C-alpha positions as CSV (number, residue, x, y, z in Angstrom):
1,M,42.8,14.3,-36.7
2,A,46.0,13.9,-38.6
3,S,49.1,15.6,-37.3
4,D,52.5,16.1,-38.8
5,E,53.9,18.5,-36.2
6,G,57.4,17.9,-34.9
7,G,58.9,15.0,-36.7
8,G,57.2,15.5,-40.0
9,F,55.1,12.3,-39.9
10,E,51.3,12.5,-40.7
11,F,49.4,10.3,-38.3
12,G,45.8,9.3,-38.7
13,G,45.3,7.3,-35.5
14,I,46.2,3.7,-34.6
15,N,46.2,1.2,-37.4
16,H,46.3,-1.7,-35.0
17,L,47.6,-2.6,-31.6
18,A,48.9,-6.3,-31.5
19,L,48.6,-8.3,-28.3
20,V,49.2,-12.0,-27.6
21,C,46.5,-14.4,-26.5
22,R,46.6,-18.0,-25.1
23,D,43.5,-19.2,-27.0
24,M,42.5,-17.7,-30.3
25,A,39.0,-19.3,-30.3
26,R,38.3,-17.9,-26.8
27,T,39.6,-14.5,-27.9
28,V,37.4,-14.5,-31.0
29,D,34.4,-15.4,-28.9
30,F,35.0,-12.7,-26.3
31,Y,35.8,-9.8,-28.7
32,T,33.1,-10.6,-31.2
33,N,30.3,-11.9,-28.9
34,V,30.8,-9.9,-25.7
35,L,32.4,-6.7,-26.9
36,G,30.8,-6.8,-30.4
37,M,34.0,-6.1,-32.4
38,P,33.8,-7.7,-35.9
39,L,36.6,-10.1,-36.9
40,V,37.9,-8.5,-40.1
41,K,41.1,-10.3,-41.0
42,T,42.6,-13.7,-40.2
43,I,46.2,-14.8,-41.0
44,E,47.7,-18.2,-40.6
45,L,51.4,-17.5,-40.0
46,P,53.9,-19.6,-42.0
47,A,55.6,-22.8,-40.8
48,G,53.1,-23.4,-38.0
49,M,54.3,-20.2,-36.2
50,G,50.7,-19.4,-35.1
51,Q,47.9,-17.0,-36.1
52,H,47.3,-13.2,-36.3
53,F,43.6,-12.0,-36.2
54,F,42.3,-8.5,-36.5
55,F,39.1,-7.0,-34.9
56,D,37.5,-3.7,-35.9
57,C,37.5,-1.5,-32.8
58,G,35.9,1.5,-34.5
59,G,37.2,4.7,-36.1
60,G,39.1,2.7,-38.8
61,D,41.4,1.2,-36.1
62,C,41.9,-2.5,-35.3
63,L,42.8,-4.5,-32.2
64,A,44.9,-7.5,-33.3
65,F,46.0,-10.7,-31.5
66,F,48.8,-13.1,-32.1
67,W,48.5,-16.7,-31.1
68,F,51.7,-18.7,-30.8
69,P,51.6,-22.4,-29.9
70,E,54.4,-22.3,-27.3
71,T,54.2,-18.8,-25.9
72,P,55.0,-18.3,-22.2
73,D,52.3,-17.0,-19.8
74,G,52.2,-13.4,-18.9
75,V,53.4,-12.3,-15.4
76,P,50.9,-10.0,-13.6
77,G,52.7,-6.9,-12.4
78,I,55.4,-7.3,-15.1
79,S,53.8,-7.9,-18.5
80,A,50.6,-6.3,-17.4
81,P,49.1,-4.7,-14.3
82,A,48.3,-7.2,-11.5
83,S,45.2,-5.2,-10.4
84,R,42.6,-2.8,-11.6
85,P,43.3,0.8,-10.6
86,D,40.6,0.6,-7.9
87,T,41.8,-2.5,-6.3
88,G,45.6,-2.4,-6.2
89,D,48.8,-1.7,-8.0
90,L,48.5,-0.5,-11.6
91,T,52.2,-0.6,-12.4
92,S,53.7,-2.9,-15.1
93,A,57.2,-3.3,-16.5
94,V,59.0,-0.9,-18.9
95,G,58.1,-1.9,-22.5
96,S,54.8,-3.6,-21.3
97,M,51.4,-2.8,-22.5
98,N,49.6,-1.5,-19.4
99,H,46.1,-1.2,-20.8
100,V,44.0,-0.4,-23.9
101,A,41.4,2.3,-23.7
102,F,38.5,2.3,-26.2
103,A,36.6,5.5,-26.9
104,V,32.9,5.2,-26.2
105,P,30.1,7.8,-26.4
106,P,30.0,9.9,-23.2
107,E,26.2,9.5,-22.9
108,R,26.5,5.7,-22.9
109,I,29.3,5.0,-20.5
110,E,27.1,4.1,-17.6
111,E,24.9,1.9,-19.9
112,Y,28.1,0.1,-21.2
113,R,29.2,-0.5,-17.6
114,D,25.9,-2.1,-16.8
115,R,26.2,-4.3,-19.9
116,L,29.6,-5.5,-18.9
117,V,28.3,-6.4,-15.4
118,A,25.3,-8.2,-17.0
119,A,27.8,-10.2,-19.1
120,G,29.5,-11.3,-15.9
121,I,32.5,-9.0,-16.2
122,D,33.9,-7.6,-13.0
123,C,34.6,-3.9,-13.6
124,T,35.1,-0.6,-11.8
125,E,32.5,1.9,-11.2
126,V,32.5,4.8,-13.7
127,A,35.6,6.8,-12.7
128,N,35.6,10.6,-13.0
129,H,39.3,11.6,-13.7
130,D,40.2,15.1,-12.7
131,D,43.2,17.1,-11.7
132,S,42.7,16.7,-7.9
133,E,45.4,15.1,-5.7
134,W,44.3,11.5,-6.3
135,G,43.0,12.2,-9.9
136,I,39.5,10.9,-9.2
137,S,36.3,12.6,-8.1
138,D,33.1,11.0,-6.7
139,D,31.2,13.7,-8.6
140,L,31.0,14.7,-12.2
141,H,32.1,18.4,-12.3
142,P,33.5,20.7,-15.0
143,G,37.1,19.7,-14.1
144,V,36.5,16.0,-15.0
145,F,38.4,15.5,-18.3
146,V,37.7,11.9,-18.9
147,R,35.3,9.2,-17.5
148,S,36.2,5.6,-17.7
149,V,35.5,2.0,-16.7
150,Y,38.3,-0.6,-16.3
151,F,38.0,-4.4,-16.5
152,F,40.2,-7.4,-17.1
153,V,39.5,-9.8,-20.0
154,P,40.9,-13.2,-20.9
155,D,44.7,-13.5,-20.7
156,G,45.0,-10.8,-18.0
157,I,44.6,-7.9,-20.4
158,L,43.3,-4.6,-18.7
159,L,40.8,-2.8,-20.9
160,E,39.2,0.6,-20.4
161,F,36.1,2.2,-21.9
162,A,36.8,5.9,-21.9
163,C,35.1,9.1,-23.0
164,W,36.4,12.6,-23.0
165,N,34.3,14.9,-20.8
166,R,35.8,18.2,-22.0
167,R,38.2,19.6,-24.5
168,L,41.8,19.5,-23.6
169,G,43.8,22.7,-23.9
170,P,47.2,24.2,-23.1
171,S,46.6,24.3,-19.4
172,D,46.3,20.5,-19.4
173,V,50.1,20.2,-20.2
174,G,51.8,21.5,-17.1
175,H,54.2,18.8,-15.8
176,E,57.8,18.3,-16.6
177,P,58.5,14.7,-17.8
178,A,60.2,12.5,-15.2
179,G,63.6,11.0,-15.9
180,A,64.9,7.5,-15.0
181,T,65.1,7.1,-11.2
182,R,66.9,3.8,-11.1
183,T,69.4,1.7,-13.1
184,P,67.6,-0.4,-15.6
185,V,67.7,-4.2,-15.3
186,T,69.0,-5.7,-18.5
187,T,67.6,-8.9,-19.9
188,G,70.1,-9.5,-22.6
189,A,67.9,-7.8,-25.2
190,P,69.6,-5.3,-27.3
191,V,69.2,-1.6,-26.3
192,T,69.1,1.0,-28.9
193,T,69.4,4.8,-28.3
194,G,69.5,7.8,-30.5
195,S,72.9,9.2,-31.2
C-alpha cells in the first residue's frame, strides 16, 4: 500500500535492501537453492571493485548483496546481533542492519520452519509476539500480532520469516519514542543533522 502521508513521498514498499557477503557464489547458492529466491540481476562493479547481485524476495521487492574483494569481517554484536533472540543478546550497533524479516503466509509458517530444519538450518521455534511483558506467548491467542521464526544464514546475517496474525490499529501505537541515553562514540565518519 503506497503512502504519501507526512513528508509528501509516495512509497510502494522496499525496492531493495543491500547487504554485504564474503562469498558471492555461496550467497547465490543459499538464496536460490535453499530459500528459493530467483537471482534476477547481476552487476560486475567497475575497476574490479566487486559485484552487486539482486534476488527476488517477493512482492516486487529485492534482496541485494555486494561482494567486495577486500571487505573486513563483520563483528557479532556490533555489525549484526551476536545471537538469535531466543538464545542471547539481540542488540547491534547504531546504523547496523539488525535483521531482515520476510513476509510469509500465516498458514505456512510452521511448515516453513520444518523446511528450514530439514535443510540443516538452526532456527527458533515459531514465536508468538504479543503485548505481554516479555512480548512472547507460548500460545497463539487473539493478542498475538505477528508470528515469526529467526535463523542465521551465511555471513552472520539474522533473517526472520514473519506473518501478521491480526490487523494493526491505533491502539498498537502507544509508546513515546526513546531519546539518546548516552553520548555517541564517534568513528571519524561525518555526522549530519537536520537544521
